[in-house]
N, CA, C and O atoms as a MOPAC input file, in Angstrom:
PM7 MOZYME 1SCF
protein

 N    134.11700 1    19.51100 1    35.02700 1
 C    132.99700 1    19.58500 1    35.72500 1
 C    133.29200 1    20.08600 1    37.21500 1
 O    132.65200 1    21.04300 1    37.65200 1
 N    134.16300 1    19.50800 1    37.92000 1
 C    134.50000 1    19.87000 1    39.38100 1
 C    135.02000 1    21.13400 1    39.21300 1
 O    134.85700 1    21.81400 1    40.22700 1
 N    135.61700 1    21.74000 1    38.26200 1
 C    136.21500 1    22.84900 1    38.39500 1
 C    135.43400 1    24.14100 1    37.95200 1
 O    135.71100 1    25.31400 1    38.20200 1
 N    134.39700 1    23.62700 1    37.23500 1
 C    133.15300 1    24.54700 1    36.90300 1
 C    132.44000 1    24.82400 1    38.27900 1
 O    132.08200 1    25.97200 1    38.53800 1
 N    132.23500 1    23.82600 1    39.13900 1
 C    131.41900 1    23.95500 1    40.17400 1
 C    132.35700 1    24.76400 1    41.30700 1
 O    131.79600 1    25.52700 1    42.09400 1
 N    133.82600 1    24.56200 1    41.35500 1
 C    134.56100 1    25.44800 1    42.26400 1
 C    134.66700 1    26.82200 1    41.68000 1
 O    134.95700 1    27.62100 1    42.57100 1
 N    134.53800 1    27.38600 1    40.51200 1
 C    134.04200 1    28.48700 1    40.09100 1
 C    133.15000 1    29.18100 1    40.06600 1
 O    133.13200 1    30.39300 1    39.85200 1
 N    132.39100 1    28.54400 1    40.26300 1
 C    130.77000 1    29.08300 1    40.21700 1
 C    130.70000 1    29.22500 1    41.92600 1
 O    129.97900 1    30.12200 1    42.36500 1
 N    131.33000 1    28.48000 1    42.75100 1
 C    131.37600 1    28.87500 1    44.28800 1
 C    132.32200 1    30.07900 1    44.68200 1
 O    132.09400 1    30.95100 1    45.52000 1
 N    133.35000 1    29.93500 1    43.94300 1
 C    134.11400 1    31.30700 1    44.21600 1
 C    133.48600 1    32.42100 1    43.94300 1
 O    133.62300 1    33.43700 1    44.62400 1
 N    132.69200 1    32.33000 1    42.86000 1
 C    131.85300 1    33.73300 1    42.35600 1
 C    131.06800 1    34.23400 1    43.13600 1
 O    130.71800 1    35.39900 1    42.94500 1
 N    130.48900 1    33.37500 1    44.41300 1
 C    129.63900 1    33.78700 1    45.04100 1
 C    130.13600 1    34.32900 1    46.30100 1
 O    129.40500 1    34.63400 1    47.24300 1
 N    131.59200 1    34.45300 1    46.27900 1
 C    132.30400 1    35.12100 1    47.67200 1
 C    132.39900 1    36.52700 1    47.57600 1
 O    132.68400 1    37.17700 1    46.57000 1
 N    132.13300 1    36.94300 1    48.71700 1
 C    132.34000 1    38.59500 1    48.84900 1
 C    133.48900 1    38.93300 1    49.58200 1
 O    133.87500 1    38.02500 1    50.31800 1
 N    134.21800 1    40.06800 1    49.60500 1
 C    135.03600 1    40.52700 1    50.10500 1
 C    134.41100 1    41.66600 1    51.37000 1
 O    133.36100 1    42.30700 1    51.35000 1
 N    135.21700 1    41.63400 1    52.16300 1
 C    134.60400 1    42.69600 1    53.32500 1
 C    134.35400 1    44.16300 1    52.53300 1
 O    133.51200 1    44.89800 1    53.04900 1
 N    134.89500 1    44.54300 1    51.55500 1
 C    134.69600 1    45.79700 1    50.97200 1
 C    133.42100 1    45.54700 1    50.31600 1
 O    132.59000 1    46.45500 1    50.34400 1
 N    133.09600 1    44.28900 1    49.64100 1
 C    131.73500 1    44.22300 1    48.86200 1
 C    130.80900 1    44.05000 1    49.82900 1
 O    129.71500 1    44.51100 1    49.50500 1
 N    130.84400 1    43.61600 1    50.76400 1
 C    129.80600 1    43.23600 1    51.87000 1
 C    129.37500 1    44.79900 1    52.56800 1
 O    128.21800 1    45.06200 1    52.89700 1
 N    130.40700 1    45.65700 1    52.70400 1
 C    130.37800 1    46.83700 1    53.32400 1
 C    129.58800 1    47.59500 1    52.45000 1
 O    128.62100 1    48.13900 1    52.98300 1
 N    129.76500 1    47.80200 1    51.06800 1
 C    129.21900 1    48.67200 1    50.03700 1
 C    127.67900 1    48.16700 1    49.97200 1
 O    126.78900 1    49.01400 1    49.88600 1
 N    127.35200 1    46.72100 1    50.01600 1
 C    126.11100 1    46.10600 1    49.70200 1
 C    125.22600 1    46.54400 1    50.92800 1
 O    124.02700 1    46.76500 1    50.75700 1
 N    125.76100 1    46.65800 1    52.04600 1
 C    125.28400 1    46.85700 1    53.20100 1
 C    125.15200 1    48.35300 1    53.60700 1
 O    124.26400 1    48.69800 1    54.38600 1
 N    125.87700 1    49.08200 1    53.17300 1
 C    126.28700 1    50.66300 1    53.03500 1
 C    126.49200 1    50.97500 1    54.45700 1
 O    125.81100 1    51.77200 1    55.10200 1
 N    127.65500 1    50.16400 1    54.97100 1
 C    128.34800 1    50.23500 1    56.19500 1
 C    129.70400 1    50.43700 1    55.97800 1
 O    130.09800 1    50.43200 1    54.81200 1
 N    130.51400 1    50.61900 1    56.91000 1
 C    131.98500 1    50.87600 1    56.67400 1
 C    132.56300 1    49.30800 1    56.84800 1
 O    131.96900 1    48.32300 1    57.28800 1
 N    133.87700 1    49.42700 1    56.36400 1
 C    134.38200 1    48.07700 1    56.26400 1
 C    134.67100 1    47.33900 1    58.00500 1
 O    134.58500 1    46.18500 1    58.42600 1
 N    135.00800 1    48.56100 1    58.61400 1
 C    135.28800 1    48.30400 1    60.20900 1
 C    133.89900 1    47.78300 1    60.84300 1
 O    133.99800 1    47.13300 1    61.88400 1
 N    132.65200 1    48.00200 1    60.32500 1
 C    131.50500 1    47.64000 1    61.03400 1
 C    131.39600 1    45.99200 1    60.44400 1
 O    130.98500 1    45.06200 1    61.13800 1
 N    131.80900 1    45.87700 1    59.17200 1
 C    131.78100 1    44.55700 1    58.69900 1
 C    132.24200 1    43.58700 1    59.49300 1
 O    131.71300 1    42.52600 1    59.82400 1
 N    133.63100 1    44.20900 1    59.86400 1
 C    134.67300 1    43.46200 1    60.66100 1
 C    134.24200 1    43.14100 1    61.79300 1
 O    134.45100 1    41.98300 1    62.15300 1
 N    133.54700 1    44.01500 1    62.65300 1
 C    133.22600 1    44.34300 1    64.23800 1
 C    131.65300 1    42.97200 1    64.11900 1
 O    131.57500 1    42.10700 1    64.99100 1
 N    130.78700 1    43.02200 1    63.16700 1
 C    130.02000 1    42.10800 1    63.12300 1
 C    130.62500 1    40.89800 1    62.90500 1
 O    130.35900 1    39.88800 1    63.55500 1
 N    131.38900 1    40.95400 1    62.05900 1
 C    132.14300 1    39.35700 1    62.00900 1
 C    132.93600 1    38.82800 1    63.16600 1
 O    132.93000 1    37.62000 1    63.40400 1
 N    133.58400 1    39.63000 1    63.85700 1
 C    134.04400 1    39.12000 1    65.03000 1
 C    133.29000 1    38.94200 1    66.34100 1
 O    133.51600 1    38.24200 1    67.32800 1
 N    132.28500 1    39.82900 1    66.02100 1
 C    131.17500 1    39.48800 1    67.27400 1
 C    130.35200 1    37.98900 1    67.08800 1
 O    129.74600 1    37.33400 1    67.93600 1
 N    130.55000 1    37.75500 1    65.82900 1
 C    129.62800 1    36.28900 1    65.29000 1
 C    128.30300 1    36.64700 1    64.94700 1
 O    127.46100 1    35.75100 1    64.99000 1
 N    127.96400 1    37.77600 1    64.61900 1
 C    126.75700 1    38.43800 1    63.97200 1
 C    126.53800 1    37.87100 1    62.41700 1
 O    125.50400 1    37.38600 1    61.95800 1
 N    128.01600 1    38.10700 1    61.63600 1
 C    127.78600 1    37.97100 1    60.37900 1
 C    128.89700 1    36.58600 1    60.04300 1
 O    130.08400 1    36.62600 1    60.36600 1
 N    128.40900 1    35.67900 1    59.51100 1
 C    129.29200 1    34.45400 1    59.22000 1
 C    130.24500 1    34.71600 1    58.29800 1
 O    129.86700 1    35.32600 1    57.29800 1
 N    131.45200 1    34.39200 1    58.38200 1
 C    132.59900 1    34.33600 1    57.30800 1
 C    133.59600 1    33.33300 1    57.65700 1
 O    133.60600 1    32.65700 1    58.68600 1
 N    134.36900 1    33.30600 1    56.77300 1
 C    135.63200 1    32.23000 1    56.70900 1
 C    137.00400 1    32.80000 1    56.09900 1
 O    137.16700 1    33.90600 1    55.58400 1
 N    137.71400 1    32.03400 1    56.23500 1
 C    138.98900 1    32.78900 1    55.90200 1
 C    139.95600 1    31.84500 1    55.05200 1
 O    140.29300 1    30.69200 1    55.32200 1
 N    140.28900 1    32.57400 1    54.03200 1
 C    141.02100 1    31.95700 1    52.94500 1
 C    142.55400 1    32.53900 1    52.73600 1
 O    142.97400 1    33.60700 1    53.18300 1
 N    143.20900 1    31.67700 1    52.03000 1
 C    144.63600 1    32.01000 1    51.95300 1
 C    145.52700 1    31.85700 1    52.88300 1
 O    145.14500 1    31.61400 1    54.02800 1
 N    146.80000 1    31.96100 1    52.60600 1
 C    147.69000 1    32.07700 1    53.56600 1
 C    147.67300 1    33.26700 1    54.73200 1
 O    148.04900 1    33.10700 1    55.89400 1
 N    147.18000 1    34.42200 1    54.18800 1
 C    146.92500 1    35.49300 1    55.20600 1
 C    145.93300 1    35.57900 1    56.01300 1
 O    145.87500 1    36.41800 1    56.91300 1
 N    144.82100 1    34.49400 1    55.70800 1
 C    143.75500 1    34.57000 1    56.33600 1
 C    142.70900 1    35.59800 1    56.05500 1
 O    142.04700 1    36.16200 1    56.92600 1
 N    142.60100 1    35.82300 1    54.59100 1
 C    141.66700 1    36.86400 1    54.48900 1
 C    140.37500 1    36.54700 1    54.71600 1
 O    140.10400 1    35.35200 1    54.59900 1
 N    139.31200 1    37.44600 1    55.07100 1
 C    138.08100 1    37.28700 1    55.40800 1
 C    137.12400 1    37.14900 1    54.03300 1
 O    137.19800 1    38.11300 1    53.27100 1
 N    136.30900 1    36.14200 1    53.67100 1
 C    135.38900 1    36.10900 1    52.75700 1
 C    134.08900 1    35.72700 1    53.27300 1
 O    133.91500 1    35.10000 1    54.31800 1
 N    133.07600 1    36.18700 1    52.39000 1
 C    131.62100 1    36.08400 1    52.67100 1
 C    130.88900 1    35.34100 1    51.54800 1
 O    130.92300 1    35.57700 1    50.34000 1
 N    130.19000 1    34.34800 1    52.24600 1
 C    129.10800 1    33.66600 1    50.98000 1
 C    127.97600 1    34.84100 1    50.86200 1
 O    127.65600 1    35.61300 1    51.76600 1
 N    127.55800 1    34.80500 1    49.82200 1
 C    126.33800 1    35.61500 1    49.42600 1
 C    125.13900 1    35.18300 1    50.40900 1
 O    124.49400 1    35.95400 1    51.12100 1
 N    124.99500 1    33.96700 1    50.31500 1
 C    124.15100 1    33.30800 1    51.15900 1
 C    123.88400 1    33.68700 1    52.42500 1
 O    122.77700 1    33.84100 1    52.94000 1
 N    125.15500 1    33.85900 1    52.99100 1
 C    125.16700 1    34.33300 1    54.63600 1
 C    124.90600 1    35.77400 1    54.60400 1
 O    124.38200 1    36.26000 1    55.60600 1
 N    125.15300 1    36.43800 1    53.73900 1
 C    125.26900 1    37.98000 1    53.94800 1
 C    123.62600 1    38.21800 1    53.67000 1
 O    123.15800 1    39.22500 1    54.20200 1
 N    122.64100 1    37.31400 1    52.82300 1
 C    121.49800 1    37.67800 1    52.66700 1
 C    120.64900 1    37.38500 1    53.76600 1
 O    119.67400 1    38.08100 1    54.04900 1
 N    121.10400 1    36.05800 1    54.58600 1
 C    120.69300 1    35.64000 1    55.78200 1
 C    120.74500 1    36.69500 1    56.73600 1
 O    119.76700 1    37.02100 1    57.40900 1
 N    122.07700 1    37.34000 1    56.82300 1
 C    122.38700 1    38.36600 1    58.05600 1
 C    121.19400 1    39.48700 1    57.59100 1
 O    120.45700 1    40.01200 1    58.42500 1
 N    121.12700 1    39.72800 1    56.37500 1
 C    120.19600 1    40.76700 1    56.25700 1
 C    118.60800 1    40.63100 1    57.01900 1
 O    118.06200 1    41.42400 1    57.78700 1
 N    118.10600 1    39.27700 1    56.47000 1
 C    117.05700 1    38.77800 1    56.88900 1
 C    116.83500 1    38.98300 1    58.47300 1
 O    115.87800 1    39.49700 1    59.05300 1
 N    117.99700 1    38.43000 1    58.98000 1
 C    118.05700 1    38.35500 1    60.50100 1
 C    117.76600 1    39.87300 1    61.11600 1
 O    116.96800 1    40.15300 1    62.01000 1
 N    118.51000 1    40.63700 1    60.49100 1
 C    118.63400 1    41.83100 1    61.21000 1
 C    117.93000 1    43.21500 1    60.84600 1
 O    118.22600 1    44.38100 1    61.10800 1
 N    116.82300 1    42.59700 1    60.10000 1
 C    115.83000 1    43.76200 1    59.44200 1
 C    115.04400 1    43.95300 1    60.96400 1
 O    114.72600 1    43.16600 1    61.85600 1
 N    114.92600 1    45.24800 1    60.78600 1
 C    114.35600 1    45.82800 1    62.22600 1
 C    112.82500 1    46.10400 1    61.68100 1
 O    112.38400 1    46.66600 1    60.67800 1
 N    112.16700 1    45.38600 1    62.91000 1
 C    110.66000 1    45.77000 1    62.67500 1
 C    110.29500 1    47.16400 1    63.22700 1
 O    110.72500 1    47.46100 1    64.34200 1
 N    109.47200 1    48.12100 1    62.47800 1
 C    109.00600 1    49.05500 1    62.94500 1
 C    108.37300 1    49.07700 1    64.48300 1
 O    107.44900 1    48.28100 1    64.65100 1
 N    108.70500 1    49.78200 1    65.47700 1
 C    107.89200 1    49.68600 1    66.66400 1
 C    106.68500 1    50.17800 1    66.64600 1
 O    106.42000 1    51.08600 1    65.85700 1
 N    105.82500 1    49.72100 1    67.42600 1
 C    104.56700 1    50.59500 1    67.33000 1
 C    104.57900 1    51.77300 1    68.44200 1
 O    105.13600 1    51.83400 1    69.53800 1
 N    103.90100 1    52.52200 1    67.87000 1
 C    104.03000 1    53.91800 1    68.76900 1
 C    102.79300 1    53.82400 1    69.63000 1
 O    101.66400 1    53.43800 1    69.33100 1
 N    103.33500 1    54.32100 1    70.90100 1
 C    102.42900 1    54.40400 1    71.98300 1
 C    101.47800 1    55.56600 1    72.28500 1
 O    102.00800 1    56.67300 1    72.37300 1
 N    100.48700 1    55.50300 1    72.41300 1
 C     99.77700 1    56.74900 1    72.58300 1
 C    100.08600 1    57.68900 1    73.78700 1
 O     99.91300 1    57.25900 1    74.92800 1
 N    100.48900 1    58.82300 1    73.59600 1
 C    100.49800 1    59.49400 1    74.88000 1
 C     99.23600 1    60.34800 1    75.13700 1
 O     98.40700 1    60.71600 1    74.30500 1
 N     99.26200 1    60.55300 1    76.29600 1
 C     97.95500 1    61.27700 1    77.22600 1
 C     98.26600 1    62.49100 1    77.37600 1
 O     99.07500 1    62.48500 1    78.30400 1
 N     98.13000 1    63.44500 1    77.06000 1
 C     98.36000 1    65.04200 1    77.46700 1
 C     97.77100 1    65.35000 1    78.61600 1
 O     96.54700 1    65.33200 1    78.48800 1
 N     98.09900 1    65.60400 1    79.60100 1
 C     97.34100 1    66.06800 1    80.93600 1
 C     97.87500 1    67.59500 1    81.30800 1
 O     99.02900 1    67.98500 1    81.13200 1
 N     96.77000 1    68.38400 1    81.86800 1
 C     97.04600 1    69.73300 1    81.93500 1
 C     97.35800 1    69.89800 1    83.63900 1
 O     96.62700 1    69.37000 1    84.47600 1
 N     98.31400 1    70.54900 1    83.91700 1
 C     98.75200 1    70.81400 1    85.29200 1
 C     97.68200 1    71.90200 1    85.72000 1
 O     97.25900 1    72.75600 1    84.94000 1
 N     97.29700 1    71.78400 1    87.01800 1
 C     96.45400 1    72.64700 1    87.47000 1
 C     97.15900 1    74.03700 1    87.98000 1
 O     96.46800 1    74.94800 1    88.43600 1

């Protein structure tokens, strides 16, 4: 039972490349956001490879969604 839970958890991990493809950005951008603390990650293995939980990536998307700006009305004036 414990092995099944561990396997399920590991299946929900994403590599930087998978995150980049999902967000349609470069792997460098994912790394930069991670180092800036904007995108939560953790390191695995002896090399310290970066991995991302699906839940954290979805939260990042929700938190980063840009709301459309309201357009300000412009008033045209004539110069005499």
